[in-house]
C-alpha positions in Angstrom: -114.4 -52.1 -7.5 -111.0 -50.5 -8.6 -110.6 -48.0 -11.4 -107.0 -47.6 -12.8 -105.6 -49.2 -9.6 -107.5 -46.9 -7.3 -110.4 -47.6 -5.3 -113.7 -46.3 -6.9 -115.7 -43.8 -4.8 -118.4 -45.1 -2.7 -121.9 -44.1 -3.7 -123.8 -41.6 -1.4 -126.5 -43.0 1.0 -129.2 -41.2 -1.0 -128.2 -43.3 -4.2 -128.6 -46.4 -2.2 -132.1 -45.6 -1.2 -133.9 -46.5 -4.4 -132.3 -50.0 -4.2 -134.0 -50.2 -0.6 -137.3 -49.7 -2.2 -136.7 -52.2 -4.8 -135.6 -54.7 -2.3 -138.6 -54.1 -0.3 -140.9 -54.7 -3.4 -138.9 -57.8 -4.0 -139.6 -59.1 -0.4 -143.4 -58.4 -0.9 -143.5 -60.3 -4.3 -141.5 -63.2 -2.6 -143.8 -63.2 0.4 -147.0 -63.3 -1.7 -145.7 -65.8 -4.3 -145.7 -69.1 -2.0 -149.3 -68.3 -1.0 -150.6 -68.8 -4.8 -147.9 -71.2 -6.2 -147.1 -74.9 -5.3 -144.1 -75.0 -7.7 -141.3 -72.6 -8.1 -139.1 -72.8 -11.3 -135.5 -71.7 -11.2 -134.6 -70.7 -14.6 -131.6 -69.2 -16.5 -131.6 -67.1 -19.7 -128.9 -67.4 -22.4 -126.5 -65.1 -20.5 -126.8 -67.1 -17.3 -128.9 -64.7 -15.3 -131.0 -66.8 -12.9 -134.7 -66.1 -12.4 -137.3 -67.6 -10.1 -141.0 -67.8 -11.1 -144.2 -69.7 -10.5 -144.2 -70.7 -14.0 -141.8 -71.7 -16.8 -141.0 -68.6 -18.8 -140.4 -68.5 -22.4 -136.6 -68.2 -23.7 -135.4 -69.6 -20.2 -134.0 -72.9 -19.6 -135.6 -74.5 -16.3 -132.8 -75.5 -14.0 -134.8 -77.0 -11.1 -138.4 -77.2 -10.1 -139.2 -77.0 -6.3 -142.5 -78.2 -4.8 -143.8 -75.9 -2.1 -146.5 -76.8 0.3 -149.7 -74.7 0.1 -149.9 -72.1 2.8 -152.9 -72.4 5.2 -155.3 -69.6 5.7 -153.6 -68.4 8.8 -150.2 -68.3 7.0 -151.9 -66.4 4.0 -153.1 -63.8 6.3 -149.9 -63.6 8.1 -148.2 -63.1 4.8 -150.6 -60.5 3.6 -150.2 -58.5 6.9 -146.4 -58.6 6.3 -146.8 -57.6 2.8 -149.0 -54.6 3.7 -146.5 -53.6 6.3 -143.6 -53.7 3.9 -145.6 -51.8 1.3 -146.4 -49.3 4.0 -142.7 -48.9 4.8 -141.7 -48.6 1.1 -144.4 -45.8 0.5 -143.0 -44.0 3.6 -139.5 -44.3 2.3 -140.6 -43.1 -1.2 -142.3 -40.1 0.4 -139.2 -39.3 2.5 -137.1 -39.5 -0.7 -139.8 -37.1 -2.4 -139.2 -34.7 0.3 -135.5 -34.7 0.5 -135.3 -34.4 -3.3 -137.6 -31.3 -3.1 -135.7 -29.8 -0.2 -132.2 -30.4 -2.3 -133.8 -28.8 -5.3 -134.8 -25.7 -3.2 -131.5 -25.6 -1.7 -129.9 -25.7 -5.2 -131.9 -22.9 -6.2 -131.0 -20.8 -3.0 -127.3 -21.4 -3.7 -127.7 -20.1 -7.4 -129.5 -17.1 -6.2 -127.1 -16.4 -3.3 -124.2 -16.7 -5.8 -125.8 -14.4 -8.2 -126.5 -11.9 -5.6 -122.8 -12.0 -4.2 -121.4 -11.5 -7.8 -124.0 -8.3 -8.2 -122.8 -7.0 -4.9 -119.2 -7.4 -5.7 -119.5 -5.7 -9.2 -121.7 -2.9 -7.6 -119.0 -2.1 -5.0 -116.1 -2.2 -7.6 -118.1 0.1 -9.9 -119.4 2.4 -7.0 -115.9 3.2 -5.6 -115.7 6.3 -7.9 -117.3 9.2 -6.2 -120.7 10.5 -7.7 -121.6 14.2 -8.1 -122.2 15.7 -4.8 -120.1 13.3 -2.9 -117.1 15.5 -2.6 -116.5 18.6 -0.7 -113.5 20.3 -2.3 -111.0 17.5 -2.7 -112.5 15.3 0.2 -115.0 12.8 0.2 -118.2 13.6 2.3 -120.5 11.7 4.5 -122.8 10.9 1.4 -119.8 9.0 -0.3 -119.0 7.1 2.9 -122.6 6.1 3.5 -123.2 4.8 -0.1 -119.9 2.8 0.2 -121.0 1.4 3.6 -124.3 0.3 2.1 -122.6 -1.4 -0.8 -120.2 -3.0 1.6 -123.2 -4.2 3.8 -125.0 -5.6 0.7 -121.8 -7.7 0.0 -121.7 -8.8 3.5 -125.3 -9.9 3.4 -124.9 -11.7 0.1 -122.0 -13.7 1.3 -123.7 -14.6 4.6 -126.7 -15.9 2.5 -124.5 -17.9 0.3 -122.8 -19.4 3.4 -126.2 -20.3 4.8 -127.2 -22.0 1.8 -124.0 -24.0 1.6 -124.3 -25.0 5.3 -127.9 -26.1 4.6 -126.7 -28.2 1.7 -124.0 -29.7 3.8 -126.5 -30.6 6.5 -128.5 -32.7 3.9 -125.3 -34.8 3.2 
């Protein structure tokens, strides 16, 4: 698809996963349907969308009716086994999606917290540059001043490292 003469950006892989779950569910329905139905109706609605069902649906025009042979007991059992396997795969995929979503949410929270900590550390360093009472000996700064500034700078370095780790973790998810 093109937007304004340019190619539209591709959707990320995680956006396609719900579609996989829907496709798996569709396959389950298709595998189970022939075991119970002897006829399949190909139908279209007023907008031309085609649907398949085991009965004629209201407000749909039947395009074609197909007769299917009844499945034997062995075939039905095989279909049920396949359906259960697909349902198991779909549930496993949904669980992986839930876990990934939870991990991404935790990571987004960590990025917000680390960003806030970095901003606070920067403001603390900027406001802490002025010497406080007792940090001068005559006209020179004493060790107390340099120790306090070193602590503020270390706080800034730690906050920056935490934010970098959070961004790296987010990038690993993608």
